Structures are given as C-alpha cells and as structure tokens.
C-alpha positions in Angstrom: 15.2 3.1 -19.1 18.9 2.2 -19.3 20.8 -0.5 -17.4 24.5 -1.0 -16.9 25.6 -4.6 -17.1 28.6 -6.9 -16.7 28.3 -10.3 -18.3 30.1 -13.3 -19.9 29.3 -14.0 -23.6 29.2 -17.5 -25.2 33.0 -17.5 -25.5 33.4 -16.7 -21.8 34.6 -13.2 -22.6 33.7 -10.3 -20.3 31.1 -7.9 -21.8 30.4 -4.6 -20.2 28.0 -1.9 -21.5 24.5 -0.4 -21.3 21.2 -1.8 -22.5 17.9 0.0 -22.9 14.7 -1.8 -21.7 11.4 -1.1 -20.1 12.4 -2.6 -16.7 14.9 -4.9 -15.0 13.0 -8.1 -16.1 13.1 -7.1 -19.8 16.8 -6.1 -19.6 17.9 -9.5 -18.1 15.8 -11.3 -20.6 17.4 -9.5 -23.6 20.9 -10.3 -22.3 20.1 -14.0 -21.5 18.5 -14.5 -24.9 21.9 -13.7 -26.4 23.4 -16.6 -24.4 25.1 -14.3 -22.0 25.7 -15.0 -18.3 24.9 -11.9 -16.3 27.3 -11.1 -13.4 25.8 -7.7 -12.5 23.1 -5.4 -13.8 21.9 -2.1 -12.3 19.8 0.8 -13.4 21.9 3.5 -14.9 22.2 6.8 -13.1 20.6 5.5 -9.9 23.0 6.3 -7.1 21.2 4.1 -4.6 21.9 0.8 -6.4 25.4 0.3 -5.0 24.1 0.7 -1.4 20.8 -1.1 -1.5 21.7 -4.2 -3.4 25.1 -5.2 -2.2 26.3 -5.7 1.4 29.4 -7.4 2.8 28.9 -11.0 3.9 25.4 -11.2 2.6 23.8 -12.4 -0.6 21.9 -9.6 -2.4 18.4 -9.9 -3.8 19.8 -9.2 -7.2 22.1 -12.2 -7.0 19.2 -14.4 -6.1 17.2 -13.0 -9.1 20.1 -13.8 -11.5 20.6 -17.3 -9.8 16.9 -18.3 -10.4 17.0 -16.8 -13.9 20.1 -18.5 -15.0 19.3 -21.8 -13.4 15.8 -21.9 -15.1 17.3 -21.0 -18.5 20.0 -23.7 -18.2 17.7 -26.4 -17.2 15.3 -25.5 -20.0 18.1 -25.7 -22.5 18.9 -29.3 -21.5 21.9 -28.7 -19.1 21.6 -31.0 -16.1 21.3 -29.6 -12.6 24.8 -30.4 -11.4 26.5 -28.7 -14.5 24.2 -25.7 -14.2 25.1 -25.2 -10.5 28.8 -25.6 -11.3 28.7 -22.9 -14.0 26.7 -20.5 -11.8 29.2 -21.1 -8.9 32.2 -20.4 -11.1 30.7 -17.2 -12.6 29.4 -15.8 -9.3 30.9 -12.4 -8.3 30.1 -13.1 -4.6 32.4 -15.4 -2.7 29.7 -16.0 -0.1 27.1 -17.0 -2.6 29.7 -19.1 -4.5 30.4 -21.1 -1.3 26.6 -21.6 -0.7 26.1 -22.9 -4.3 29.1 -25.3 -3.9 27.6 -26.6 -0.7 24.2 -27.1 -2.4 26.0 -29.0 -5.2 27.8 -31.2 -2.8 24.6 -32.1 -1.0 22.8 -32.9 -4.3 25.7 -35.2 -5.2 25.0 -37.0 -1.9 21.5 -37.7 -3.0 19.5 -34.7 -1.6 17.0 -32.7 -3.7 17.7 -29.1 -4.7 15.0 -27.9 -2.4 16.3 -29.8 0.6 19.9 -28.6 -0.1 18.6 -25.0 -0.3 16.8 -25.3 3.0 20.1 -25.7 4.7 20.8 -22.0 4.0 17.7 -20.2 5.4 19.6 -16.9 5.5 20.0 -17.0 1.7 16.9 -18.9 0.5 13.7 -18.0 2.4 10.7 -20.3 2.7 9.1 -19.0 -0.4 12.2 -19.8 -2.5 12.6 -23.3 -1.0 9.0 -24.4 -1.2 8.5 -23.2 -4.8 11.6 -25.2 -5.8 10.4 -28.3 -3.8 6.9 -28.1 -5.5 8.6 -27.8 -8.9 10.8 -30.9 -8.3 7.8 -32.9 -7.0 5.6 -32.0 -10.0 8.3 -32.0 -12.6 7.8 -28.3 -13.4 11.0 -27.0 -11.9 11.9 -24.8 -14.9 8.4 -23.2 -14.9 8.5 -22.6 -11.1 11.9 -21.0 -11.3 10.4 -18.6 -13.9 7.6 -17.8 -11.5 10.2 -17.3 -8.8 12.3 -15.0 -11.0 9.3 -12.8 -11.7 8.5 -12.6 -8.0 12.0 -11.7 -7.0 12.3 -9.1 -9.8 9.0 -7.4 -8.7 10.1 -7.5 -5.1 13.4 -5.9 -6.0 11.7 -3.2 -8.0 9.3 -2.5 -5.2 12.1 -2.2 -2.7 14.0 0.1 -5.0 11.0 2.4 -5.3 10.5 2.6 -1.6 14.2 3.3 -0.9 14.3 5.8 -3.8 11.5 7.8 -2.1 13.4 7.8 1.2 16.8 8.7 -0.3 16.3 12.4 -1.1 14.7 13.3 2.3 17.4 11.4 4.1 20.2 13.2 2.3 18.6 16.7 2.8 17.9 16.1 6.5 21.3 14.6 7.3 23.1 17.4 5.4 21.0 20.0 7.2 21.7 18.6 10.7 25.3 18.0 9.9 25.8 21.6 8.7 23.9 22.8 11.8 26.1 20.9 14.1 29.3 22.2 12.4 28.0 25.8 12.7 26.8 25.4 16.3 30.0 23.7 17.5 32.8 25.3 15.5 31.5 28.7 14.1 29.0 30.2 16.5 31.3 29.9 19.6 33.8 32.1 17.8 31.4 35.0 17.7 29.8 34.4 21.0 32.3 36.5 22.9 32.0 39.4 20.4 28.2 39.6 20.8 28.4 39.3 24.6 30.8 42.3 24.7 28.3 44.5 23.0 26.9 47.2 25.2 23.3 47.2 23.8 20.4 44.8 24.2 20.7 41.9 21.7 17.8 40.8 19.6 15.7 37.9 20.9 16.8 35.6 18.0 20.5 36.4 18.7 20.0 35.5 22.3 18.5 32.1 21.3 21.4 31.5 18.9 24.0 32.4 21.7 22.2 30.0 24.1 22.4 27.2 21.5 26.1 28.1 20.8 26.9 28.0 24.6 25.2 24.6 25.0 27.0 23.2 22.0 30.3 24.6 23.2 30.0 22.9 26.6 28.1 19.8 25.7 28.3 19.4 21.9 30.2 16.2 21.8 28.0 14.6 24.4 24.9 15.7 22.5 26.3 14.3 19.2 27.4 11.1 20.9 24.0 10.8 22.6 22.2 11.1 19.2 24.4 8.5 17.6 24.1 6.2 20.6 20.3 6.6 20.5 20.1 5.6 16.9 22.3 2.5 17.5 20.2 1.5 20.5 16.9 2.0 18.5 18.3 -0.1 15.6 19.2 -2.8 18.1 15.8 -2.7 19.8 14.0 -3.0 16.5 15.6 -6.4 16.0 14.4 -7.7 19.4 11.1 -9.7 19.5 9.7 -7.9 22.5 10.1 -4.5 20.8 9.1 -5.4 17.3 5.3 -5.4 17.8 5.0 -1.9 19.4 7.6 -0.6 16.9 5.8 -2.0 13.8 2.5 -0.8 15.2 3.9 2.7 15.7 5.2 2.7 12.1 1.8 1.7 10.7 0.0 4.5 12.7 2.4 7.1 11.3 0.8 9.5 8.7 1.7 8.8 5.0 4.5 6.4 6.0 1.9 4.1 7.6 -0.1 3.7 4.4 3.1 2.9 2.4 3.9 0.2 5.0 0.4 -1.3 4.9 0.4 -1.4 1.1 3.9 -2.8 0.9 3.0 -5.7 3.2 -0.2 -6.4 1.3 1.9 -6.6 -1.9 4.3 -9.1 -0.4 1.5 -11.3 1.2 -0.7 -11.3 -1.9 2.2 -11.9 -4.3 3.5 -14.7 -2.2 0.1 -16.4 -2.0 -0.4 -15.9 -5.8 2.8 -17.6 -6.8 2.4 -20.4 -4.3 -1.1 -21.3 -5.3 0.0 -21.1 -9.0 2.8 -23.5 -8.1 0.4 -26.0 -6.7 0.3 -25.4 -3.0 -2.9 -25.2 -1.0 -4.1 -22.0 0.6 -3.2 -23.1 4.2 0.3 -24.1 3.0 0.6 -20.7 1.3 -0.4 -18.8 4.5 2.2 -20.8 6.5 4.9 -19.7 4.1 3.6 -16.1 3.9 3.9 -15.9 7.7 7.6 -16.8 7.4 8.3 -14.5 4.5 6.5 -11.4 6.0 8.8 -9.3 8.2 6.0 -7.1 9.8 5.0 -8.7 13.2 1.5 -7.2 13.0 0.7 -9.0 9.8 2.5 -12.1 10.9 0.2 -12.3 14.0 -2.9 -11.6 11.9 -2.0 -14.5 9.5 -1.2 -16.8 12.4 -4.7 -16.2 13.7 -6.2 -16.8 10.3 -4.3 -20.1 9.7 -6.2 -22.3 12.2 -9.6 -21.1 10.8 -8.6 -21.9 7.2 -7.3 -25.3 8.2 -10.7 -26.1 9.8 -12.3 -25.3 6.4 -13.4 -21.7 6.9 -12.9 -19.2 4.0 -9.9 -17.0 4.1 -12.0 -14.0 3.2 -14.3 -14.6 6.2 -11.4 -15.1 8.6 -9.8 -11.7 7.7 -13.2 -10.0 7.6 -13.7 -11.0 11.3 -10.8 -8.8 12.4 -11.6 -5.5 14.2 -9.9 -2.9 12.1 -9.3 0.8 12.0 -11.5 2.6 9.5 -8.8 5.0 8.5 -6.0 2.4 8.2 -7.4 -1.1 7.9 -4.7 -3.8 7.7 -6.9 -5.7 5.2 -9.0 -3.2 3.2 -12.4 -4.1 2.0 -11.1 -4.5 -1.6 -8.8 -7.3 -0.3 -11.7 -9.1 1.4 -14.0 -8.8 -1.6 -11.4 -9.9 -4.2 -10.3 -12.9 -2.1 -14.0 -13.8 -1.8 -14.5 -13.6 -5.5 -11.5 -15.9 -6.0 -12.8 -18.4 -3.5 -16.2 -18.6 -5.3 -14.7 -18.8 -8.8 -11.9 -21.2 -7.8 -9.3 -18.7 -9.2 -7.7 -17.5 -6.0 -4.3 -17.2 -7.6 -5.6 -14.6 -10.0 -7.3 -12.7 -7.2 -4.1 -12.6 -5.2 -2.2 -11.6 -8.4 -4.6 -8.7 -9.1 -4.3 -7.5 -5.5 -0.5 -7.6 -5.6 -0.5 -5.5 -8.7 -3.1 -3.1 -7.3 -1.3 -2.5 -4.0 2.1 -2.4 -5.9 0.7 0.6 -7.9 -0.5 2.2 -4.6 3.0 1.9 -3.1 4.5 3.4 -6.3 2.1 6.3 -6.2 2.5 6.8 -2.5 6.2 7.0 -2.7 6.1 9.4 -5.6 3.6 11.6 -3.7 5.7 11.4 -0.5 8.7 12.8 -2.4 6.6 15.5 -4.0 5.2 16.6 -0.6 8.5 16.4 1.3 10.5 18.4 -1.2 8.9 21.7 -0.6 8.6 21.0 3.1 12.3 20.2 3.4 13.1 23.4 1.4 11.0 25.5 3.7 12.6 23.9 6.8 16.1 24.5 5.5 15.2 28.0 4.5 13.8 28.8 8.0 16.9 27.4 9.7 19.3 29.4 7.4 17.1 32.5 7.7 17.0 32.3 11.5 20.8 32.0 11.7 21.3 34.9 9.2 18.9 37.2 11.0 20.4 36.3 14.4 23.9 37.2 13.1 23.1 40.2 10.9 20.8 42.0 13.3 23.5 42.9 15.9 25.8 44.0 13.1 23.2 46.4 11.8 22.8 47.8 15.3 26.6 48.4 15.6 26.7 50.1 12.2 23.7 52.2 13.2 25.6 53.5 16.3 28.6 54.4 14.2 26.4 56.6 11.9 25.2 58.5 15.0 
C-alpha cells in the first residue's frame, strides 16, 4: 500500500513524496526513523481522505496520531517536554492545533502536568488520551504510554476509514441517481408533458405515471427538494440532542447489516479502550469510567453505566454484562465477549483478553464493510437500471405508437 507524505527532514527542508508500507503505522514509523517530522500522510489514491480526516476549525484524528507519535519519539530521544512541544507547535499545519499546543506549553511552564494541561481541551483530547498521559507521568512511563496511545489512535483511524470507505460508494451512487432523477423530473419531463397530453390515443400506464410525476415536480418540485433538504438538516440536528439519541441509536442497531457493523464497531472501541487502559496501569472500574466517556453510542454508554456500580462493589465484569437481557439475533455483548472477559478475570490477564476481542471484532467490522459493499453494488446497479428502464419505456412507448399510426 502506498502513502503520500509531506514532512520536514533533519535540515528542516520540506520533503514530499510517496512511501510504500503495509499500513499507516508502518509508514509513519519508516519516516520518523529517518529523523523526519511528518506534517501530513494519507493513503494514495483514496479519494475519501481529504474529506474524512480534515475539517475546518477542528483537530483531525490524523493530527492527534502524529502528535502522540512525534512527542513519544522526541521524549525517548532525550528532548525535554517543553522543547518537544515547541517543535511540534512550530511544525503543525493546523492553526487550531498549534494554538492548543501553545496553550498546553504555557500551562506546563506555570507548573501544571502535561495531562492536566491537556484536560483543559476536552474537544481535542478525550478522556482516554488525557488519562493515559496522566498515568504515564505518574508511573514514569510517559514515552511507553504515548506509544500505546499512538497504536490505539492509528487503529481507530484505520477502522474509521474502513467504515467510511464502505459507505462512500453507495452514497455517491444514490446521491447521483436521485440528483439525476430530480433534474429529469423538474427540467426535462415537463417539456414533453404537453406533447404526450395532446396525443389522441390512450397512453401506456407507465407513461401516465411518468406524466403524473412530471406534473407534481413542475408544480411542487422546489418545495419537495427543499423539504428533503430541510428534513435531512432537522434529522442531523435531532441526532445531536440527548432526548433523541437513545431511540436513534437503538434504531440504527436494529437495522439489518448496518446494525451488526455498529455493534462490532462499538465493541472494538470499548475493548480496545479497556485493553490500553489496563495495560497502562488503571483498574477495571477506572477503565469502564473512561470507556463510558469515549463511547459515542448511548445504548452502550447506558449499559456500561449500569455495569460500573456492580464492578465497584467487587462483582466480576463478565457476570455483570452476562446479566443483561439481550436479543438472541443481535446481542450487544455476544457470548464470546463474556467468555473471553471471564477467562481474563480468572487468569489475571484481562488486558490480553480485551486486546484479543478488539482484534476479533475489528476483523468482523472489516469483513462486514467489505461484504456490505459487495452486496450493495449489484443492488444499486439493479435499482439504477430499473429507474432508467422505466423512464425509457415510458418515453419510447408513445413514440412507437405514433410511428405505428403513420405506417397505417
């Protein structure tokens, strides 16, 4: 796999090119081993990267990956924390992130720890990021913990890219189809409506349907288009409201195919978060508290909130999640999860059990997204073919009838 990169070499000269590596982690490692400071690195030939990783006014996940990677390497090489942050701030391509790093540096100079300074920016550094840094500072293993964090962020980034890649093709096909359909219905079909209505013979049923659609679009097309756009905006706004999140997330989980991807995706995030936190030295109840904050799905948040008091009382995590009433077809915590966590509790290696589960469900997400694309491609082609065929038959049938009358 090839990656395009933009970096500074040891002489602070800009280097731009392509590197071949197995994945993003290996690509960044190869560049950093040369002593280069990476400004940007994206998979080559993947159109989605520019849209999924960068957004105005926000700090992208890729920038956080590079921040953790560079900071860990600099600290390991003997550069003190203040100097490392100064270098990263100067080389940052994001003004927003540069300001955040400068603010962190100012607070550190005032006597705060790195973790405390980061906690002042919750929109940039989530609870997982902050707590791993704090544990590293307290235990004297900050460089090692930053390496754990880098691996976690890289895997999260790759997982997100795989999910969005699966949704990209269907979204383009459907939006193009509906866009073309709207143009035909609003601009083209009304032009031929008067012609067909003036014909003296009975029109085919498909043509009548097409004329009915054309008439509606001619009279109310702009209102329909505006209504669809407004509905999408309202839905997006509602999904950010607390009262609507629970039913909306539950609806998504219950959806065929997509529901399984969402379940597996959340299980990856939860298990990976717990694995890295336990490996960093936190207890299981502390890990669950942070997992609640780093999980976006309200259904899983509520489940973990119900588990937490039981674990704090001394009950086993596996027993707590086994007590949930679950759907047999789509359990939120499959039997494998319960069994593997139980094995980890008995062996005292819960971090390894969570790590295994995160890898397992990560592969499930990858396979599901690939299968989703494979299934949707022929269905979308059939759908587009039916729409085009219907329009063609509706337009051509009256023309054949006219030519047939001329022959007589």
